[in-house]
C-alpha positions as a LaTeX table, in Angstrom:
\begin{tabular}{lrrr}
\hline
Residue & $x$ (\AA) & $y$ (\AA) & $z$ (\AA) \\
\hline
Met1 & $-17.82$ & 2.79 & $-0.46$ \\
Lys2 & $-15.87$ & 3.06 & $-3.74$ \\
Lys3 & $-15.47$ & 6.83 & $-3.34$ \\
Glu4 & $-14.26$ & 6.41 & 0.23 \\
Leu5 & $-11.75$ & 3.79 & $-0.88$ \\
Asp6 & $-10.55$ & 6.01 & $-3.74$ \\
Asp7 & $-10.25$ & 8.99 & $-1.37$ \\
Ile8 & $-8.19$ & 7.18 & 1.29 \\
Tyr9 & $-6.04$ & 5.52 & $-1.38$ \\
Gln10 & $-5.20$ & 8.89 & $-2.92$ \\
Glu11 & $-4.52$ & 10.47 & 0.46 \\
Ile12 & $-2.16$ & 7.69 & 1.57 \\
Phe13 & $-0.45$ & 7.61 & $-1.84$ \\
Glu14 & 0.20 & 11.36 & $-1.58$ \\
Asp15 & 1.69 & 10.76 & 1.89 \\
Ala16 & 4.00 & 8.12 & 0.38 \\
Leu17 & 5.12 & 10.57 & $-2.31$ \\
His18 & 5.74 & 13.17 & 0.40 \\
Tyr19 & 8.01 & 10.77 & 2.31 \\
Met20 & 9.98 & 10.10 & $-0.86$ \\
Asp21 & 10.28 & 13.85 & $-1.48$ \\
Glu22 & 11.64 & 14.14 & 2.08 \\
Gly23 & 14.49 & 11.77 & 1.15 \\
Tyr24 & 13.22 & 8.37 & 2.21 \\
Thr25 & 13.88 & 5.70 & $-0.40$ \\
Val26 & 11.06 & 4.01 & $-2.27$ \\
Gln27 & 12.02 & 0.73 & $-0.59$ \\
Met28 & 11.80 & 2.27 & 2.90 \\
Val29 & 8.40 & 3.79 & 2.22 \\
Ala30 & 6.99 & 0.67 & 0.55 \\
Ala31 & 8.35 & $-1.67$ & 3.23 \\
Thr32 & 6.85 & 0.49 & 5.97 \\
Tyr33 & 3.41 & 0.51 & 4.35 \\
Met34 & 3.59 & $-3.24$ & 3.76 \\
Ala35 & 4.59 & $-3.90$ & 7.37 \\
Ile36 & 1.71 & $-1.77$ & 8.62 \\
Ala37 & $-0.74$ & $-3.44$ & 6.24 \\
Leu38 & 0.32 & $-6.95$ & 7.20 \\
Arg39 & 0.07 & $-6.10$ & 10.88 \\
Leu40 & $-3.43$ & $-4.68$ & 10.43 \\
Tyr41 & $-4.54$ & $-7.73$ & 8.45 \\
Lys42 & $-2.97$ & $-10.12$ & 10.98 \\
Thr43 & $-4.79$ & $-8.32$ & 13.79 \\
His44 & $-8.21$ & $-8.33$ & 12.15 \\
Leu45 & $-8.36$ & $-11.51$ & 10.06 \\
Thr46 & $-8.49$ & $-15.14$ & 11.04 \\
Asp47 & $-5.30$ & $-17.07$ & 10.36 \\
Lys48 & $-6.97$ & $-18.77$ & 7.37 \\
Asp49 & $-8.18$ & $-15.46$ & 5.89 \\
Tyr50 & $-4.80$ & $-13.83$ & 6.51 \\
Lys51 & $-2.97$ & $-16.60$ & 4.63 \\
Arg52 & $-5.51$ & $-16.40$ & 1.80 \\
Met53 & $-5.07$ & $-12.62$ & 1.57 \\
Val54 & $-1.26$ & $-12.94$ & 1.44 \\
Lys55 & $-1.52$ & $-15.64$ & $-1.24$ \\
Thr56 & $-3.89$ & $-13.49$ & $-3.30$ \\
Thr57 & $-1.54$ & $-10.51$ & $-2.95$ \\
Leu58 & 1.44 & $-12.56$ & $-4.15$ \\
Glu59 & $-0.49$ & $-13.88$ & $-7.15$ \\
Thr60 & $-2.02$ & $-10.58$ & $-8.26$ \\
Ala61 & $-0.28$ & $-8.76$ & $-11.11$ \\
Val62 & 0.25 & $-5.05$ & $-10.61$ \\
Thr63 & 1.19 & $-2.22$ & $-12.93$ \\
Pro64 & 3.94 & 0.08 & $-11.68$ \\
Phe65 & 3.30 & 3.79 & $-11.33$ \\
Asp66 & 4.95 & 6.25 & $-13.66$ \\
Leu67 & 6.06 & 8.64 & $-10.93$ \\
Lys68 & 7.12 & 11.22 & $-13.51$ \\
Glu69 & 3.48 & 11.59 & $-14.56$ \\
Thr70 & 1.94 & 11.27 & $-11.09$ \\
Leu71 & 0.67 & 14.55 & $-9.73$ \\
His72 & 2.13 & 15.51 & $-6.37$ \\
\hline
\end{tabular}
């Protein structure tokens, strides 16, 4: 399962980079992926689990990408 998750993550991240290369802003790309993710979660989780997932997301620290060093 870890390999599958790594594979799909890399594939979708490369798509995001492609959209930015096409001229879409980082904010547009990120907002679109977030909107899709939230809609998928809202569709497939109970209301309680959805709220818990959003809370966890808000409280989780993330490290930004260094796009200059990311391979396209």
